[in-house]
N, CA, C and O atoms as a MOPAC input file, in Angstrom:
PM7 MOZYME 1SCF
protein

 N     -5.14000 1    27.64500 1    -6.64200 1
 C     -5.55900 1    26.28600 1    -6.34600 1
 C     -5.04900 1    25.91300 1    -4.95900 1
 O     -3.86000 1    26.07300 1    -4.68400 1
 N     -5.91500 1    25.42400 1    -4.08300 1
 C     -5.52400 1    25.02200 1    -2.74000 1
 C     -4.75900 1    23.71700 1    -2.74100 1
 O     -4.65000 1    23.03800 1    -3.76200 1
 N     -4.23400 1    23.38000 1    -1.58100 1
 C     -3.43500 1    22.15500 1    -1.45900 1
 C     -4.26000 1    20.91400 1    -1.80800 1
 O     -3.74700 1    19.97700 1    -2.42100 1
 N     -5.53500 1    20.91000 1    -1.41900 1
 C     -6.38600 1    19.75100 1    -1.71400 1
 C     -6.46600 1    19.50900 1    -3.21800 1
 O     -6.21100 1    18.39900 1    -3.68500 1
 N     -6.81700 1    20.54100 1    -3.97200 1
 C     -6.94800 1    20.39800 1    -5.42400 1
 C     -5.60200 1    20.14100 1    -6.08900 1
 O     -5.52600 1    19.39900 1    -7.06800 1
 N     -4.54400 1    20.74500 1    -5.56900 1
 C     -3.20800 1    20.56800 1    -6.14100 1
 C     -2.75400 1    19.11200 1    -6.03700 1
 O     -2.28300 1    18.53800 1    -7.01900 1
 N     -2.89200 1    18.51800 1    -4.86100 1
 C     -2.48600 1    17.12300 1    -4.66100 1
 C     -3.36200 1    16.19900 1    -5.48700 1
 O     -2.85300 1    15.28600 1    -6.13800 1
 N     -4.65900 1    16.41800 1    -5.47100 1
 C     -5.59900 1    15.58900 1    -6.22700 1
 C     -5.28000 1    15.62200 1    -7.72800 1
 O     -5.23700 1    14.57700 1    -8.37700 1
 N     -5.06100 1    16.80800 1    -8.26800 1
 C     -4.76500 1    16.94700 1    -9.69400 1
 C     -3.41100 1    16.32700 1   -10.06100 1
 O     -3.25900 1    15.76500 1   -11.14600 1
 N     -2.43400 1    16.42900 1    -9.16200 1
 C     -1.12200 1    15.81100 1    -9.40900 1
 C     -1.25200 1    14.29600 1    -9.48900 1
 O     -0.66700 1    13.66600 1   -10.37000 1
 N     -2.01700 1    13.71000 1    -8.57100 1
 C     -2.23500 1    12.25700 1    -8.58000 1
 C     -2.95900 1    11.85000 1    -9.86200 1
 O     -2.58700 1    10.86500 1   -10.50000 1
 N     -3.99000 1    12.60500 1   -10.23900 1
 C     -4.74800 1    12.27500 1   -11.44700 1
 C     -3.90500 1    12.41800 1   -12.71400 1
 O     -4.05600 1    11.63400 1   -13.65100 1
 N     -3.02300 1    13.41000 1   -12.74600 1
 C     -2.22700 1    13.66600 1   -13.94100 1
 C     -1.04300 1    12.71500 1   -14.08100 1
 O     -0.76700 1    12.23200 1   -15.17900 1
 N     -0.33900 1    12.44000 1   -12.98000 1
 C      0.90700 1    11.68000 1   -13.04800 1
 C      0.82100 1    10.26300 1   -12.48600 1
 O      1.74100 1     9.47100 1   -12.69200 1
 N     -0.24800 1     9.92800 1   -11.79100 1
 C     -0.37400 1     8.59700 1   -11.20000 1
 C     -0.67700 1     7.52700 1   -12.23300 1
 O     -1.11400 1     7.82200 1   -13.34600 1
 N     -0.44200 1     6.29600 1   -11.85300 1
 C     -0.74800 1     5.15100 1   -12.71500 1
 C     -2.22900 1     4.81000 1   -12.61900 1
 O     -2.87100 1     5.08700 1   -11.60600 1
 N     -2.76500 1     4.21400 1   -13.66600 1
 C     -4.14100 1     3.72100 1   -13.63300 1
 C     -4.19300 1     2.50800 1   -12.72300 1
 O     -3.35600 1     1.61100 1   -12.82100 1
 N     -5.18000 1     2.48500 1   -11.83900 1
 C     -5.32300 1     1.37600 1   -10.89600 1
 C     -6.77600 1     0.92500 1   -10.82800 1
 O     -7.69000 1     1.66300 1   -11.19300 1
 N     -6.96600 1    -0.28700 1   -10.35700 1
 C     -8.27700 1    -0.79400 1    -9.96300 1
 C     -8.20800 1    -1.05500 1    -8.47200 1
 O     -7.28300 1    -1.70900 1    -7.99000 1
 N     -9.18500 1    -0.54500 1    -7.74600 1
 C     -9.30800 1    -0.81600 1    -6.31700 1
 C    -10.41200 1    -1.85200 1    -6.17600 1
 O    -11.57200 1    -1.58700 1    -6.49300 1
 N    -10.03900 1    -3.03700 1    -5.69500 1
 C    -10.97800 1    -4.15400 1    -5.60500 1
 C    -11.26500 1    -4.42500 1    -4.13300 1
 O    -10.36500 1    -4.75100 1    -3.36000 1
 N    -12.52200 1    -4.28500 1    -3.76400 1
 C    -12.95500 1    -4.55900 1    -2.38900 1
 C    -14.19800 1    -5.43300 1    -2.47200 1
 O    -15.30200 1    -4.94800 1    -2.71900 1
 N    -13.99800 1    -6.72600 1    -2.26000 1
 C    -15.09300 1    -7.68200 1    -2.45700 1
 C    -15.40600 1    -7.77200 1    -3.93600 1
 O    -14.51900 1    -8.05800 1    -4.74000 1
 N    -16.67300 1    -7.52900 1    -4.31500 1
 C    -17.03900 1    -7.56200 1    -5.73300 1
 C    -17.15400 1    -6.15400 1    -6.31700 1
 O    -17.63300 1    -5.97900 1    -7.43700 1
 N    -16.71700 1    -5.16100 1    -5.56000 1
 C    -16.75000 1    -3.76100 1    -5.99900 1
 C    -15.38800 1    -3.37100 1    -6.57800 1
 O    -14.35900 1    -3.57500 1    -5.93500 1
 N    -15.38200 1    -2.80400 1    -7.80400 1
 C    -14.14400 1    -2.37400 1    -8.45800 1
 C    -14.25400 1    -0.89100 1    -8.79900 1
 O    -15.21800 1    -0.45900 1    -9.43100 1
 N    -13.25700 1    -0.11800 1    -8.37200 1
 C    -13.20800 1     1.31500 1    -8.64900 1
 C    -11.95200 1     1.59100 1    -9.46500 1
 O    -10.85600 1     1.17500 1    -9.09000 1
 N    -12.11600 1     2.29200 1   -10.57600 1
 C    -10.97500 1     2.72200 1   -11.38500 1
 C    -10.53200 1     4.09100 1   -10.88100 1
 O    -11.35300 1     4.97700 1   -10.64500 1
 N     -9.21700 1     4.24600 1   -10.72000 1
 C     -8.69300 1     5.50300 1   -10.19900 1
 C     -7.25400 1     5.67500 1   -10.66800 1
 O     -6.78600 1     4.96400 1   -11.55700 1
 N     -6.56700 1     6.62400 1   -10.06100 1
 C     -5.13800 1     6.86100 1   -10.31000 1
 C     -4.44000 1     6.91500 1    -8.96800 1
 O     -5.02300 1     7.34700 1    -7.97400 1
 N     -3.18300 1     6.47600 1    -8.93700 1
 C     -2.38700 1     6.51300 1    -7.71200 1
 C     -0.93100 1     6.26800 1    -8.07200 1
 O     -0.60900 1     5.83300 1    -9.17800 1
 N     -0.06500 1     6.55500 1    -7.12000 1
 C      1.34000 1     6.19800 1    -7.23600 1
 C      1.54800 1     4.90700 1    -6.47300 1
 O      1.17000 1     4.81100 1    -5.30500 1
 N      2.14300 1     3.91000 1    -7.11300 1
 C      2.50000 1     2.65200 1    -6.46500 1
 C      3.96800 1     2.40900 1    -6.78900 1
 O      4.33600 1     2.19100 1    -7.94300 1
 N      4.79300 1     2.44900 1    -5.75900 1
 C      6.24400 1     2.32700 1    -5.95200 1
 C      6.82700 1     1.37300 1    -4.92200 1
 O      6.28300 1     1.24000 1    -3.82600 1
 N      7.93100 1     0.70600 1    -5.26100 1
 C      8.59200 1    -0.14400 1    -4.26400 1
 C      9.00400 1     0.69900 1    -3.06500 1
 O      9.49200 1     1.81800 1    -3.21700 1
 N      8.80400 1     0.15600 1    -1.88700 1
 C      9.22900 1     0.82400 1    -0.66400 1
 C     10.66700 1     0.42600 1    -0.42300 1
 O     10.96700 1    -0.74600 1    -0.19500 1
 N     11.53700 1     1.37900 1    -0.47300 1
 C     12.97900 1     1.12800 1    -0.41100 1
 C     13.44100 1     0.91700 1     1.01800 1
 O     12.88500 1     1.47800 1     1.96200 1
 N     14.47200 1     0.09400 1     1.15400 1
 C     15.12800 1    -0.09200 1     2.43700 1
 C     15.89100 1     1.18100 1     2.76700 1
 O     16.44500 1     1.82500 1     1.87500 1
 N     15.92300 1     1.54100 1     4.02200 1
 C     16.70800 1     2.69400 1     4.45000 1
 C     17.50500 1     2.25600 1     5.66900 1
 O     16.94000 1     1.96300 1     6.72300 1
 N     18.80100 1     2.21600 1     5.51600 1
 C     19.68300 1     1.79300 1     6.59800 1
 C     19.32100 1     0.40700 1     7.12400 1
 O     19.47700 1     0.13100 1     8.31300 1
 N     18.84000 1    -0.46000 1     6.24000 1
 C     18.47000 1    -1.84100 1     6.55000 1
 C     17.39900 1    -1.95500 1     7.62300 1
 O     17.23900 1    -3.02800 1     8.20600 1
 N     16.68300 1    -0.91800 1     7.89500 1
 C     15.56100 1    -0.98300 1     8.83000 1
 C     14.29200 1    -0.84200 1     8.01300 1
 O     14.19100 1     0.04100 1     7.16100 1
 N     13.33300 1    -1.69900 1     8.26600 1
 C     12.12200 1    -1.71700 1     7.47200 1
 C     10.93100 1    -1.29300 1     8.32200 1
 O     11.06900 1    -1.05600 1     9.52200 1
 N      9.77800 1    -1.20100 1     7.70300 1
 C      8.56000 1    -0.83900 1     8.42700 1
 C      8.43500 1    -1.71200 1     9.66500 1
 O      8.60900 1    -2.92800 1     9.59300 1
 N      8.13800 1    -1.09900 1    10.78900 1
 C      8.02200 1    -1.82000 1    12.04200 1
 C      9.33000 1    -1.87500 1    12.80500 1
 O      9.39600 1    -2.51200 1    13.85700 1
 N     10.37100 1    -1.22700 1    12.30800 1
 C     11.64700 1    -1.17600 1    13.01100 1
 C     12.42700 1    -2.46700 1    12.97400 1
 O     13.34500 1    -2.65600 1    13.77100 1
 N     12.08200 1    -3.35800 1    12.06800 1
 C     12.72800 1    -4.66600 1    11.98000 1
 C     14.07900 1    -4.52400 1    11.29200 1
 O     14.17700 1    -3.89300 1    10.24000 1
 N     15.11200 1    -5.10200 1    11.87500 1
 C     16.47000 1    -5.01400 1    11.34900 1
 C     16.86500 1    -6.38100 1    10.82200 1
 O     16.81400 1    -7.37100 1    11.55100 1
 N     17.26100 1    -6.43900 1     9.55300 1
 C     17.67000 1    -7.72200 1     9.00400 1
 C     18.64000 1    -7.52100 1     7.85300 1
 O     18.75200 1    -6.42400 1     7.30600 1
 N     19.32800 1    -8.56800 1     7.49500 1
 C     20.26200 1    -8.52100 1     6.37700 1
 C     19.48000 1    -8.60100 1     5.07600 1
 O     18.54700 1    -9.39400 1     4.94800 1
 N     19.86400 1    -7.78500 1     4.12500 1
 C     19.16600 1    -7.76600 1     2.85200 1
 C     19.31600 1    -9.09700 1     2.13100 1
 O     20.38400 1    -9.70900 1     2.14900 1
 N     18.23000 1    -9.53900 1     1.49500 1
 C     18.28300 1   -10.73600 1     0.66500 1
 C     17.92500 1   -12.02100 1     1.38200 1
 O     17.79800 1   -13.05400 1     0.72400 1
 N     17.75500 1   -12.01300 1     2.69300 1
 C     17.45500 1   -13.25000 1     3.41700 1
 C     15.97000 1   -13.55900 1     3.47500 1
 O     15.59300 1   -14.73100 1     3.48800 1
 N     15.11900 1   -12.55100 1     3.51100 1
 C     13.68400 1   -12.76300 1     3.58500 1
 C     13.01500 1   -12.06100 1     2.41800 1
 O     13.44500 1   -10.98800 1     1.99500 1
 N     11.97500 1   -12.66600 1     1.90800 1
 C     11.20700 1   -12.02100 1     0.86100 1
 C     10.12700 1   -11.19200 1     1.53600 1
 O      9.11400 1   -11.72300 1     1.99100 1
 N     10.34900 1    -9.91500 1     1.59500 1
 C      9.40900 1    -9.02400 1     2.27400 1
 C      9.15800 1    -7.79400 1     1.42300 1
 O      9.29300 1    -6.66500 1     1.89500 1
 N      8.79700 1    -8.01000 1     0.18100 1
 C      8.54300 1    -6.88200 1    -0.69400 1
 C      7.36700 1    -6.07600 1    -0.17000 1
 O      6.31800 1    -6.62300 1     0.17100 1
 N      7.56100 1    -4.79300 1    -0.11500 1
 C      6.49300 1    -3.88300 1     0.28400 1
 C      6.46900 1    -2.74600 1    -0.72900 1
 O      7.48500 1    -2.42800 1    -1.34600 1
 N      5.31300 1    -2.14400 1    -0.89000 1
 C      5.13000 1    -1.06000 1    -1.84000 1
 C      4.40800 1     0.08400 1    -1.16300 1
 O      3.60200 1    -0.11600 1    -0.25400 1
 N      4.71000 1     1.28700 1    -1.62100 1
 C      4.05600 1     2.48600 1    -1.11400 1
 C      2.99000 1     2.91000 1    -2.10200 1
 O      3.23700 1     2.99800 1    -3.30500 1
 N      1.80300 1     3.17100 1    -1.58300 1
 C      0.67000 1     3.65100 1    -2.37100 1
 C      0.33900 1     5.05700 1    -1.90600 1
 O      0.23900 1     5.30500 1    -0.70500 1
 N      0.16900 1     5.97800 1    -2.84200 1
 C     -0.32700 1     7.32400 1    -2.53300 1
 C     -1.44400 1     7.59200 1    -3.52700 1
 O     -1.22600 1     7.60300 1    -4.73800 1
 N     -2.65100 1     7.81000 1    -2.99700 1
 C     -3.80400 1     7.99200 1    -3.87200 1
 C     -4.77300 1     9.02100 1    -3.34300 1
 O     -4.55800 1     9.63000 1    -2.29500 1
 N     -5.82700 1     9.19900 1    -4.07900 1
 C     -6.85900 1    10.18600 1    -3.77600 1
 C     -7.55700 1     9.82500 1    -2.46800 1
 O     -7.86600 1     8.66000 1    -2.22100 1
 N     -7.79800 1    10.82400 1    -1.64300 1
 C     -8.36900 1    10.60200 1    -0.31000 1
 C     -9.78100 1    10.01600 1    -0.35200 1
 O    -10.21000 1     9.38300 1     0.61300 1
 N    -10.50200 1    10.21400 1    -1.44200 1
 C    -11.88500 1     9.71800 1    -1.55000 1
 C    -11.96000 1     8.19700 1    -1.61300 1
 O    -12.97400 1     7.60700 1    -1.23800 1
 N    -10.89400 1     7.56200 1    -2.08500 1
 C    -10.90500 1     6.10600 1    -2.25800 1
 C    -10.73100 1     5.40000 1    -0.92000 1
 O     -9.74200 1     5.60600 1    -0.21600 1
 N    -11.71200 1     4.56000 1    -0.58200 1
 C    -11.67800 1     3.81700 1     0.67100 1
 C    -10.81900 1     2.56600 1     0.51300 1
 O    -11.01300 1     1.78100 1    -0.41500 1
 N     -9.87500 1     2.39200 1     1.42200 1
 C     -9.02600 1     1.20600 1     1.45300 1
 C     -9.23200 1     0.50300 1     2.78600 1
 O     -9.31100 1     1.15700 1     3.82600 1
 N     -9.32000 1    -0.81400 1     2.76400 1
 C     -9.50000 1    -1.59400 1     3.98000 1
 C     -8.29100 1    -2.50200 1     4.15000 1
 O     -7.91800 1    -3.23600 1     3.23500 1
 N     -7.68300 1    -2.44600 1     5.32900 1
 C     -6.50200 1    -3.25500 1     5.60400 1
 C     -6.82700 1    -4.74100 1     5.50600 1
 O     -7.87600 1    -5.18900 1     5.96700 1
 N     -5.91300 1    -5.50200 1     4.89800 1
 C     -6.01300 1    -6.95100 1     4.73400 1
 C     -7.24200 1    -7.39600 1     3.93800 1
 O     -7.64700 1    -8.55500 1     4.02500 1
 N     -7.83500 1    -6.48400 1     3.16400 1
 C     -9.01300 1    -6.81900 1     2.37700 1
 C     -8.94900 1    -6.21200 1     0.97700 1
 O     -9.14900 1    -6.91400 1    -0.01400 1
 N     -8.67300 1    -4.92000 1     0.89500 1
 C     -8.65300 1    -4.23700 1    -0.39900 1
 C     -7.44300 1    -4.66600 1    -1.22300 1
 O     -6.32800 1    -4.76700 1    -0.71000 1
 N     -7.68200 1    -4.91600 1    -2.49900 1
 C     -6.62500 1    -5.28200 1    -3.43400 1
 C     -6.46000 1    -4.16200 1    -4.45100 1
 O     -7.44000 1    -3.65800 1    -4.99900 1
 N     -5.21700 1    -3.77900 1    -4.69700 1
 C     -4.87800 1    -2.76800 1    -5.69000 1
 C     -4.28800 1    -3.49200 1    -6.88800 1
 O     -3.34600 1    -4.27100 1    -6.74500 1
 N     -4.83600 1    -3.23700 1    -8.06200 1
 C     -4.34600 1    -3.85900 1    -9.28900 1
 C     -3.80800 1    -2.76100 1   -10.20000 1
 O     -4.51900 1    -1.80600 1   -10.51300 1
 N     -2.54900 1    -2.89800 1   -10.62600 1
 C     -1.93700 1    -1.93900 1   -11.53200 1
 C     -0.81800 1    -2.58500 1   -12.31400 1
 O     -0.07200 1    -3.40400 1   -11.77600 1
 N     -0.69400 1    -2.23000 1   -13.56500 1
 C      0.37800 1    -2.72500 1   -14.43500 1
 C      0.52500 1    -4.25000 1   -14.38900 1
 O      1.64100 1    -4.77000 1   -14.37800 1
 N     -0.59500 1    -4.95600 1   -14.36200 1
 C     -0.57000 1    -6.41700 1   -14.37700 1
 C     -0.21300 1    -7.06900 1   -13.05400 1
 O     -0.06200 1    -8.28900 1   -12.99100 1
 N     -0.07700 1    -6.28800 1   -12.00400 1
 C      0.27100 1    -6.81400 1   -10.68100 1
 C     -0.87600 1    -6.54100 1    -9.69800 1
 O     -1.65000 1    -5.59900 1    -9.86800 1
 N     -0.96200 1    -7.38400 1    -8.67700 1
 C     -1.96800 1    -7.20100 1    -7.62600 1
 C     -1.27200 1    -7.09900 1    -6.27500 1
 O     -0.30700 1    -7.81300 1    -6.00200 1
 N     -1.77900 1    -6.19600 1    -5.43300 1
 C     -1.22100 1    -5.96600 1    -4.10200 1
 C     -2.36100 1    -5.88000 1    -3.10100 1
 O     -3.45200 1    -5.41400 1    -3.43000 1
 N     -2.10600 1    -6.32800 1    -1.88800 1
 C     -3.10100 1    -6.20400 1    -0.82100 1
 C     -2.66900 1    -5.09500 1     0.13400 1
 O     -1.48300 1    -4.92500 1     0.41600 1
 N     -3.64300 1    -4.35500 1     0.61900 1
 C     -3.37900 1    -3.25600 1     1.54500 1
 C     -3.10000 1    -3.83800 1     2.92400 1
 O     -3.94200 1    -4.53700 1     3.48800 1
 N     -1.91600 1    -3.55000 1     3.47100 1
 C     -1.54500 1    -4.03100 1     4.80100 1
 C     -1.74700 1    -2.95200 1     5.86500 1
 O     -2.08900 1    -3.26400 1     7.00600 1
 N     -1.54000 1    -1.70200 1     5.50200 1
 C     -1.74400 1    -0.58900 1     6.42800 1
 C     -2.10200 1     0.63100 1     5.60000 1
 O     -1.58900 1     0.80600 1     4.49500 1
 N     -2.98300 1     1.48100 1     6.12700 1
 C     -3.35600 1     2.68500 1     5.39700 1
 C     -3.70500 1     3.80600 1     6.37100 1
 O     -4.19100 1     3.57000 1     7.47700 1
 N     -3.44400 1     5.02300 1     5.92600 1
 C     -3.77800 1     6.20600 1     6.71300 1
 C     -4.07100 1     7.35900 1     5.77900 1
 O     -3.52000 1     7.43900 1     4.68100 1
 N     -4.93700 1     8.24600 1     6.21800 1
 C     -5.20300 1     9.46700 1     5.46900 1
 C     -4.35400 1    10.59100 1     6.03600 1
 O     -4.12400 1    10.67300 1     7.24200 1
 N     -3.88900 1    11.46100 1     5.13500 1
 C     -3.12700 1    12.64500 1     5.52800 1
 C     -4.08200 1    13.83000 1     5.47500 1
 O     -4.73200 1    14.06700 1     4.45700 1
 N     -4.16300 1    14.57200 1     6.57500 1
 C     -5.09600 1    15.69200 1     6.70600 1
 C     -4.36000 1    17.02000 1     6.82400 1
 O     -3.26600 1    17.09100 1     7.38300 1
 N     -4.97500 1    18.06600 1     6.29300 1
 C     -4.55800 1    19.44400 1     6.54100 1
 C     -5.81100 1    20.17200 1     7.00500 1
 O     -6.79800 1    20.25900 1     6.27500 1
 N     -5.76100 1    20.69900 1     8.24000 1
 C     -6.91300 1    21.40000 1     8.82900 1
 C     -8.19000 1    20.57000 1     8.72000 1
 O     -9.22000 1    21.06800 1     8.26700 1
 N     -8.12300 1    19.33000 1     9.12700 1
 C     -9.27000 1    18.42000 1     9.15000 1
 C     -9.82400 1    18.06600 1     7.76900 1
 O    -10.91000 1    17.49500 1     7.67200 1
 N     -9.10100 1    18.39300 1     6.71000 1
 C     -9.51900 1    18.03600 1     5.35500 1
 C     -8.58900 1    16.92600 1     4.85200 1
 O     -7.37200 1    17.10800 1     4.82200 1
 N     -9.15800 1    15.77100 1     4.45500 1
 C     -8.30000 1    14.69800 1     3.93500 1
 C     -7.69800 1    15.10100 1     2.59700 1
 O     -8.42000 1    15.46400 1     1.66900 1
 N     -6.36800 1    15.03600 1     2.50000 1
 C     -5.65900 1    15.46000 1     1.30400 1
 C     -5.32600 1    14.26100 1     0.41200 1
 O     -5.54600 1    14.31300 1    -0.79800 1
 N     -4.80300 1    13.19300 1     0.99200 1
 C     -4.50800 1    11.97200 1     0.23600 1
 C     -4.48000 1    10.80800 1     1.21200 1
 O     -4.46700 1    11.00200 1     2.42700 1
 N     -4.47100 1     9.60400 1     0.67100 1
 C     -4.33300 1     8.40300 1     1.48600 1
 C     -3.03900 1     7.71200 1     1.06000 1
 O     -2.73100 1     7.61100 1    -0.12800 1
 N     -2.29400 1     7.24200 1     2.05200 1
 C     -1.10100 1     6.45400 1     1.75500 1
 C     -1.31300 1     5.06800 1     2.35800 1
 O     -2.04600 1     4.89700 1     3.33300 1
 N     -0.65700 1     4.09800 1     1.75600 1
 C     -0.81000 1     2.72800 1     2.24000 1
 C      0.47200 1     1.94700 1     1.99900 1
 O      1.26100 1     2.26200 1     1.10900 1
 N      0.65300 1     0.92700 1     2.81200 1
 C      1.71400 1    -0.05000 1     2.60400 1
 C      1.05000 1    -1.26800 1     1.97400 1
 O      0.08200 1    -1.80800 1     2.50900 1
 N      1.58000 1    -1.69100 1     0.83400 1
 C      1.04100 1    -2.82700 1     0.09400 1
 C      2.06300 1    -3.95400 1     0.06200 1
 O      3.26200 1    -3.72400 1     0.21800 1
 N      1.58200 1    -5.15900 1    -0.14000 1
 C      2.47400 1    -6.27200 1    -0.42500 1
 C      1.83600 1    -7.10000 1    -1.53000 1
 O      0.62000 1    -7.05800 1    -1.71800 1
 N      2.64500 1    -7.84800 1    -2.25600 1
 C      2.08900 1    -8.64000 1    -3.35900 1
 C      0.92400 1    -9.51500 1    -2.88600 1
 O      1.00500 1   -10.16400 1    -1.84300 1
 N     -0.13800 1    -9.52100 1    -3.65500 1
 C     -1.34800 1   -10.26800 1    -3.32800 1
 C     -1.15900 1   -11.74100 1    -3.64700 1
 O     -0.63800 1   -12.09300 1    -4.70600 1
 N     -1.58000 1   -12.59400 1    -2.73700 1
 C     -1.54900 1   -14.02800 1    -2.97600 1
 C     -0.29400 1   -14.71500 1    -2.50800 1
 O     -0.24500 1   -15.94500 1    -2.47600 1
 N      0.73100 1   -13.95800 1    -2.14200 1
 C      1.96100 1   -14.57500 1    -1.65900 1
 C      1.94800 1   -14.59800 1    -0.13600 1
 O      1.56500 1   -13.61800 1     0.50300 1
 N      2.36700 1   -15.71400 1     0.43700 1
 C      2.53400 1   -15.78600 1     1.87900 1
 C      3.93100 1   -15.28300 1     2.17300 1
 O      4.91800 1   -15.90900 1     1.78700 1
 N      4.01700 1   -14.15600 1     2.85600 1
 C      5.30600 1   -13.57200 1     3.17600 1
 C      5.66600 1   -13.85800 1     4.62900 1
 O      4.82100 1   -14.28600 1     5.41400 1
 N      6.90800 1   -13.62100 1     4.97300 1
 C      7.43300 1   -13.93800 1     6.30400 1
 C      6.56400 1   -13.39100 1     7.43200 1
 O      6.37100 1   -14.08100 1     8.43300 1
 N      6.03300 1   -12.17500 1     7.30400 1
 C      5.27500 1   -11.58400 1     8.40400 1
 C      3.78900 1   -11.93500 1     8.36200 1
 O      3.01700 1   -11.37300 1     9.13900 1
 N      3.36000 1   -12.84800 1     7.48000 1
 C      1.96600 1   -13.24000 1     7.39600 1
 C      1.61700 1   -14.41700 1     8.29900 1
 O      0.45300 1   -14.81100 1     8.36800 1
 N      2.58100 1   -14.97600 1     8.97900 1
 C      2.28400 1   -16.06900 1     9.88700 1
 C      3.12600 1   -15.91600 1    11.13700 1
 O      4.13200 1   -15.20600 1    11.14300 1
 N      2.71600 1   -16.57300 1    12.16800 1
 C      3.42900 1   -16.51900 1    13.43500 1
 C      4.17500 1   -17.83100 1    13.59200 1
 O      3.55900 1   -18.87500 1    13.80900 1
 N      5.49600 1   -17.78700 1    13.48400 1
 C      6.27700 1   -19.01800 1    13.53100 1
 C      6.20300 1   -19.70500 1    14.88300 1
 O      6.52700 1   -20.88900 1    14.97800 1
 N      5.78500 1   -19.00200 1    15.93800 1
 C      5.64500 1   -19.59800 1    17.26300 1
 C      4.49600 1   -20.59200 1    17.33200 1
 O      4.44000 1   -21.41300 1    18.24700 1
 N      3.57500 1   -20.52500 1    16.36900 1
 C      2.40400 1   -21.41200 1    16.40700 1
 C      2.60700 1   -22.68400 1    15.61400 1
 O      1.71600 1   -23.53200 1    15.57200 1
 N      3.77000 1   -22.83800 1    14.97900 1
 C      4.02600 1   -24.06000 1    14.21700 1
 C      4.18900 1   -25.23700 1    15.19100 1
 O      4.74100 1   -25.09400 1    16.28100 1
 N      3.70000 1   -26.37800 1    14.76900 1
 C      3.81300 1   -27.57700 1    15.61700 1
 C      4.92400 1   -28.46300 1    15.09500 1
 O      5.18200 1   -28.52100 1    13.89300 1
 N      5.56300 1   -29.13600 1    15.99700 1
 C      6.65700 1   -30.05700 1    15.61000 1
 C      6.04200 1   -31.33500 1    15.05100 1
 O      5.01000 1   -31.80100 1    15.53300 1
 N      6.68900 1   -31.89800 1    14.02300 1
 C      6.16000 1   -33.08500 1    13.36700 1
 C      6.61400 1   -34.25500 1    13.99500 1
 O      6.26500 1   -35.35700 1    13.57300 1

């Protein structure tokens, strides 16, 4: 079994059941969705901050390469939770897409990085 089939079968066998929602289109699939852990207090984007001060939950998604994800549009639903895709990329081996990974955040919540505090007006 090649790497493509091996990764695909692993995701299908061990991944969680998910719904990929893009507009009114819903696709049932399997993927891994896990909390993205802090490492040395540096988070995605190289941002350095003290733990516990900002609510910036992020999740890592690893799924089948065939599933199309659109940044800031596609919603992933799994285990009663919904997440929006903030960033996504496909991983390739010899020009063959093997899997797609994405950074997710809880859907419907306004998080610290969803607005630009410089644009706030004084009351």
